[in-house]
NUROBA-857246 format. One record per residue (C-alpha): residue number from 1; residue in three letters; x, y, z negated. Coordinates in Angstrom, 2 decimals, padded with zeros to 5 digits. Each point is the difference from the previous one (the first is absolute). Layout:
N
ATOM  drennu  rokol  X  Y  Z
ATOM  NUM  ala  X  Y  Z;
...
END
This chain:
194
ATOM  drennu  rokol  X  Y  Z
ATOM  1  met  000.00  000.00  000.00;
ATOM  2  glu  001.29  003.46  000.95;
ATOM  3  leu  000.38  002.65  -002.70;
ATOM  4  leu  -002.18  003.04  000.72;
ATOM  5  ile  001.32  003.15  -001.66;
ATOM  6  gly  -001.94  003.25  -000.32;
ATOM  7  leu  002.23  003.08  -000.16;
ATOM  8  val  -001.70  003.17  -001.22;
ATOM  9  ser  001.79  003.34  -000.15;
ATOM  10  ile  -001.90  002.51  -002.12;
ATOM  11  ser  000.88  003.62  000.68;
ATOM  12  asp  -002.08  003.09  000.72;
ATOM  13  arg  002.78  001.63  002.01;
ATOM  14  ala  001.17  -003.05  001.98;
ATOM  15  ser  -003.57  -001.04  000.83;
ATOM  16  ser  -000.74  003.53  001.31;
ATOM  17  gly  003.19  000.11  002.10;
ATOM  18  val  001.93  002.56  -002.09;
ATOM  19  tyr  002.93  -002.42  -000.16;
ATOM  20  glu  000.84  -003.50  001.16;
ATOM  21  asp  -000.85  -002.94  -002.25;
ATOM  22  lys  003.11  -001.88  -001.10;
ATOM  23  gly  -001.62  -002.62  -002.27;
ATOM  24  ile  -001.52  -002.29  002.63;
ATOM  25  pro  003.12  -000.04  002.23;
ATOM  26  ala  002.15  -000.79  -003.07;
ATOM  27  leu  -002.30  -002.89  -000.94;
ATOM  28  lys  -000.04  -001.38  003.57;
ATOM  29  asp  003.80  000.03  000.09;
ATOM  30  trp  000.25  -001.61  -003.43;
ATOM  31  phe  -002.39  -002.85  000.80;
ATOM  32  ser  001.73  -000.61  003.36;
ATOM  33  ala  003.24  -000.59  -001.91;
ATOM  34  ala  -001.44  -001.73  -003.10;
ATOM  35  leu  -002.46  -002.63  001.28;
ATOM  36  ser  000.94  -003.20  001.80;
ATOM  37  ser  -003.56  -001.36  000.22;
ATOM  38  pro  -002.60  001.36  002.47;
ATOM  39  trp  -001.72  003.28  -000.84;
ATOM  40  arg  -001.87  002.88  001.57;
ATOM  41  met  -001.31  003.28  -001.28;
ATOM  42  glu  -002.87  002.46  000.03;
ATOM  43  thr  000.89  003.64  -000.69;
ATOM  44  arg  -001.97  002.98  -001.23;
ATOM  45  leu  001.02  003.64  -000.58;
ATOM  46  ile  -002.56  001.72  -002.21;
ATOM  47  pro  -000.40  003.10  -002.22;
ATOM  48  asp  000.11  000.11  -003.80;
ATOM  49  glu  -003.77  -000.43  -000.39;
ATOM  50  gln  -001.13  -002.62  -002.49;
ATOM  51  ala  -003.10  -001.03  001.98;
ATOM  52  val  002.07  -000.40  003.19;
ATOM  53  ile  002.69  -002.02  -001.82;
ATOM  54  glu  -002.62  -002.30  -001.58;
ATOM  55  lys  -001.75  -000.51  003.36;
ATOM  56  thr  003.30  -000.75  001.75;
ATOM  57  leu  001.10  -002.53  -002.63;
ATOM  58  arg  -003.40  -001.73  000.08;
ATOM  59  glu  000.09  -000.19  003.79;
ATOM  60  leu  003.56  -001.42  000.11;
ATOM  61  cys  -000.80  -002.62  -002.65;
ATOM  62  asp  -003.61  -000.95  000.76;
ATOM  63  glu  -000.38  000.53  003.75;
ATOM  64  thr  003.51  -000.18  001.49;
ATOM  65  gly  001.07  -002.79  -002.38;
ATOM  66  cys  003.40  001.35  -001.03;
ATOM  67  his  001.82  -002.26  -002.46;
ATOM  68  leu  002.24  002.83  -001.18;
ATOM  69  val  -000.80  003.73  000.02;
ATOM  70  leu  002.71  002.53  -000.78;
ATOM  71  thr  -000.69  003.67  -000.53;
ATOM  72  thr  002.58  002.80  -000.02;
ATOM  73  gly  -000.54  003.39  -001.54;
ATOM  74  gly  -002.49  001.59  -002.38;
ATOM  75  thr  001.18  -001.60  -003.25;
ATOM  76  gly  001.42  003.01  -001.86;
ATOM  77  pro  -001.61  002.38  -002.51;
ATOM  78  ala  -001.07  002.69  002.50;
ATOM  79  pro  -003.75  000.72  000.21;
ATOM  80  arg  -000.25  -001.51  003.54;
ATOM  81  asp  001.81  -003.23  -001.00;
ATOM  82  val  -002.90  -002.44  -000.30;
ATOM  83  thr  001.36  -003.22  001.51;
ATOM  84  pro  000.07  -001.90  -003.33;
ATOM  85  glu  -003.57  001.06  -000.84;
ATOM  86  ala  -001.23  -001.17  003.42;
ATOM  87  thr  001.91  -003.26  -000.25;
ATOM  88  leu  -001.34  -000.78  -003.48;
ATOM  89  ala  -003.54  000.90  001.07;
ATOM  90  ile  -000.10  -002.83  002.59;
ATOM  91  ala  002.00  -002.59  -002.01;
ATOM  92  asp  -001.20  -003.40  -001.18;
ATOM  93  lys  003.10  -000.53  -002.18;
ATOM  94  val  002.75  002.32  -001.16;
ATOM  95  met  003.58  -001.30  000.23;
ATOM  96  pro  001.76  002.35  -002.46;
ATOM  97  gly  003.41  -001.64  000.40;
ATOM  98  phe  000.37  001.43  003.49;
ATOM  99  gly  -000.49  003.62  -001.09;
ATOM  100  glu  002.25  -000.49  -003.03;
ATOM  101  glu  002.74  -001.52  002.11;
ATOM  102  met  -000.21  002.63  002.75;
ATOM  103  arg  000.56  002.72  -002.58;
ATOM  104  arg  002.84  -001.92  -001.66;
ATOM  105  ile  001.75  -000.50  003.35;
ATOM  106  ser  -000.41  003.66  000.97;
ATOM  107  leu  001.27  001.14  -003.42;
ATOM  108  ser  003.32  -001.64  000.93;
ATOM  109  phe  000.30  002.69  002.68;
ATOM  110  val  -001.91  003.14  -001.09;
ATOM  111  pro  -001.31  001.23  -003.38;
ATOM  112  thr  -003.18  001.33  001.62;
ATOM  113  ala  -001.16  -003.59  000.62;
ATOM  114  ile  -001.73  000.27  -003.36;
ATOM  115  leu  -002.52  002.31  001.73;
ATOM  116  ser  -001.15  -002.75  002.35;
ATOM  117  arg  -003.38  -001.64  -000.56;
ATOM  118  gln  000.33  -002.89  002.45;
ATOM  119  val  -002.24  -003.03  -000.52;
ATOM  120  gly  -000.37  -003.50  001.38;
ATOM  121  val  -003.39  -001.69  000.36;
ATOM  122  ile  -001.77  -002.92  001.59;
ATOM  123  arg  -003.18  000.39  002.02;
ATOM  124  gly  -001.41  -003.33  001.15;
ATOM  125  lys  002.93  -001.77  001.66;
ATOM  126  ser  002.02  003.19  000.52;
ATOM  127  leu  002.89  001.40  -002.05;
ATOM  128  ile  000.13  003.81  000.05;
ATOM  129  leu  003.12  001.87  -001.15;
ATOM  130  asn  000.56  003.76  -000.26;
ATOM  131  leu  003.55  000.76  001.12;
ATOM  132  pro  001.95  003.27  -000.15;
ATOM  133  gly  -000.20  002.33  003.00;
ATOM  134  gln  003.69  000.46  000.88;
ATOM  135  pro  001.69  -002.61  002.25;
ATOM  136  lys  003.02  -000.40  -002.30;
ATOM  137  ala  -002.25  -000.51  -003.04;
ATOM  138  ile  -002.20  -002.45  001.94;
ATOM  139  arg  003.03  -002.15  000.87;
ATOM  140  glu  001.37  000.10  -003.55;
ATOM  141  thr  -003.36  -000.92  -001.48;
ATOM  142  leu  -000.51  -002.94  002.37;
ATOM  143  glu  003.48  -001.50  000.11;
ATOM  144  gly  001.83  001.39  -003.01;
ATOM  145  ala  003.58  001.30  000.05;
ATOM  146  arg  003.45  -001.45  000.45;
ATOM  147  asp  003.37  001.12  -001.31;
ATOM  148  ala  002.98  000.85  002.24;
ATOM  149  glu  000.88  -003.71  000.26;
ATOM  150  gly  -003.53  -000.92  001.14;
ATOM  151  arg  -001.12  -001.59  -003.28;
ATOM  152  leu  -003.64  000.55  -000.91;
ATOM  153  ile  -000.17  002.26  -003.05;
ATOM  154  val  -003.71  000.88  000.05;
ATOM  155  thr  -002.56  -002.51  001.32;
ATOM  156  gly  -002.78  001.48  002.14;
ATOM  157  ile  -003.68  -000.84  -000.30;
ATOM  158  phe  -000.27  -001.85  003.30;
ATOM  159  ala  001.79  -003.02  -001.52;
ATOM  160  ala  -003.29  -000.77  -001.82;
ATOM  161  val  -002.41  000.86  002.83;
ATOM  162  pro  000.15  -003.28  002.02;
ATOM  163  tyr  -000.90  -002.14  -003.04;
ATOM  164  cys  -002.79  002.41  -000.97;
ATOM  165  leu  -001.39  -000.38  003.53;
ATOM  166  asp  000.21  -003.81  -000.37;
ATOM  167  leu  -002.04  000.19  -003.21;
ATOM  168  ile  -002.79  002.11  001.53;
ATOM  169  gly  -000.34  -002.11  003.16;
ATOM  170  gly  002.27  001.84  002.42;
ATOM  171  pro  002.52  -001.39  002.49;
ATOM  172  tyr  003.36  -001.48  -001.04;
ATOM  173  val  002.39  002.92  000.50;
ATOM  174  glu  003.71  -000.54  000.51;
ATOM  175  thr  002.65  002.69  -000.30;
ATOM  176  val  003.50  000.72  001.26;
ATOM  177  asp  002.06  -000.63  -003.14;
ATOM  178  ala  002.61  002.62  000.93;
ATOM  179  val  -002.72  002.66  -000.29;
ATOM  180  val  -002.24  -001.40  -002.74;
ATOM  181  lys  -000.21  -003.53  -001.36;
ATOM  182  ala  -003.56  -001.16  -000.72;
ATOM  183  phe  -000.34  -001.73  -003.36;
ATOM  184  arg  -002.30  -002.97  -000.50;
ATOM  185  pro  -000.02  -002.67  -002.69;
ATOM  186  lys  001.50  -003.25  001.31;
ATOM  187  ser  -003.47  -001.59  000.04;
ATOM  188  ala  -001.19  002.67  002.47;
ATOM  189  leu  002.84  -000.31  002.52;
ATOM  190  arg  -000.75  -001.44  003.44;
ATOM  191  lys  002.44  -001.73  002.30;
ATOM  192  pro  000.93  002.08  003.06;
ATOM  193  ala  -001.89  -000.83  003.18;
ATOM  194  gln  002.01  -002.11  002.45;
END
């Protein structure tokens, strides 16, 4: 089964053409390098409007059938930052570990990560994660960080995503270990297809 990823960039200015969106291109590039199993994506560029965000997330999960939906932008303390509220409003289950870990990872790089309100939730058979808006922060959050010798010093959140997708009925996702190594308990590992 092919992984279907919904990528949603949430920005008033990018969605109105004031500047070019960088979140979706960064995510496309990252997934192209990180996944070894088949995948495709659906993309949306929308404004910071809670009703629009909720409608978009519902559509990607319920109608389009995305297994994984990633948002970028709208998670700070500014009045127009309503991505977490919209995400929680359409959630069946909250996955607090994802938000906690995203902030912990980002705090390794910038002290302002404490201002982030990112959340992770499940809706039906879809995992929804609110990522940062900047390409560098997106990459760090997903894959973690390495030292000058290439050793992993901070593990990113994507290491846990494939097993979460297994548990909610999604496809078996395989990664490129040099980018991010998916973690599964030994009992959940599958033999590679021949």
